[in-house]
C-alpha angles and dihedrals in degrees: 000000000000096000093110097132091054091046091049089055092049093049094048089049089052090053093048093046101043116008103047111087129205092275095050094256116135117236121229103221143022136183103259092212093060104017087228133105113283108272124241110275094021092120097048109135093009125131104255122131146030094202110116110227095004111138110222097174085122093053089124087066088051093054092045098054108018094109099026093130091050096047095042091050092047093050091048090052092045093053091049092051090047089053091049089052099042111013086224107162091211089067091052090048091053090048093054091047090051091050089052089054092051090047090050091054092045092049092047091049092056088077087073099042140327111275092012114142113183140193100251102214110198088005090291132110115272138184092245129100136150130198093238091064087060093045094056093042091052089051090055094045093049093054093043094054090070090068103026124107120252091265093053092045090054090050092050092049090049093051093048089049094054095038094054091045088054091064094039092055091056095043087242095300124124131148122261112210090339098311122113112252133181102204116224106277094213089073095066113061088083090054091059095040093049090049090049091051095050101038104026090221112154092214089071092050088050091050091050090052091046091052090048088056089063108090091215090059092055098038105044127072111228115247094354100072094192130072099195141021088252088060089052091055093045093051092045089054091055094061107107101203088062099053097093092047092052091046094053100039103032088228130110118220110227138175135185125198116221089182086067090064090063095042090043094049092048085056088059105029096087089051091055097037093051099036101246120186117272091040091160091060093050092049092049090052091048094055094046094053092049096042091049099051102037091080088066093068118107134208092252095058095258126111121235118249107192131024136173124230116206106226093207104039101026091231117152119210130177114246106254102180140039110280128201092224112126120219122211111258124155092180120033123029092206091069087068093068115111119188145106099311133139134191132230090183093060096046094047090052089047089052093057091049089054094054092055096038090053089068090061095045103038094171097054122094094238105125092063089063090055090047091051091051097046093046093052099034098089123184094266090057095056086108134137087226135358126211098220099205101017090246102085109081118066117228095270090052101043089104090070091071092047100064117117102208120225086194091056094047097046092043092049089056094042092053092045098048096041090052089049091052094043101039109019131278092270093049092121093057090071093069 
């Protein structure tokens, strides 16, 4: 399957035709049957939420824009890397358009608070944000500044300044769907360091150093949570809803999240790129998050979702049937589903992380993992989740296997073009 240039063109055309909205932002999900956003009322009668009294008649708007910051930032970065690899002015034009979309969302969000950057459900301002939307947008802006004119570079620096201050003012605490939440502190040193690099303001340097004085910041791996497979097993064993299942079956239900390698690395990348203090620690975290999650890749380009660990033999097997084994979820009921499902979104995001991480570990065989994923992750697999035999999801969850993922599409492109720019346009032919 060495048709990657043709597939790249098809995926980019899909994004341009269906994911880019009127502002230049990139939507996060489409209905794979129509390759259009989910229509109003599509989710009526579906299994969606655990919030008593919350009206999710507009859940289609949630799906369309939930990861708008992530997808827009990823597409901006992908087009910059494409321009680096090809010098094609069309790529730079698309990058500028995506920047304008991000700038529109940022400007509109300022009506709520300075530095606020919301998830614009239905293309409108909302009360919802998450720190990962900032992380991916920062990654895109940082790449874009290499080719932006002075005016746009100044705008980017101003946005980063205000967006980082937003989190600093709140001591990295902000509600998520109405519930108080202290966001993991280990995600934020790169915020302060990036702001320091682009503004030169000492207060950001001081904040970076303050964050580094917190043990949790230095010890925990952002977005991954575990530093070894033993940690994964230990944490899985602490999940109370699974106790009965483990007792009866002798197997522990486990799950890794390759998406976390990309989100986690983006929480470290600015520290490595701009030579922040404690480099050895950032590199150790980077390797651990890659090494932990690469075992979750499959031969078909997907990543596994659920596996079972035999407590007696140590054997790990992928879940191949629907299990009545509830997962903790205080927000979305659908996260409680356990069955034979895989993810194209998670593997595509892992692939991009691999491209960038390879540069910091030149002797490690990392790029071949990316090549394997991109070669096998065909357009029809750019899904949030895949029902592997068509018999897993019950009727009220069938929609979960029908989500074309903007994260998957944009990260496929980002991985491909960054690899072309870093390692040559025929890099994939070596594997």
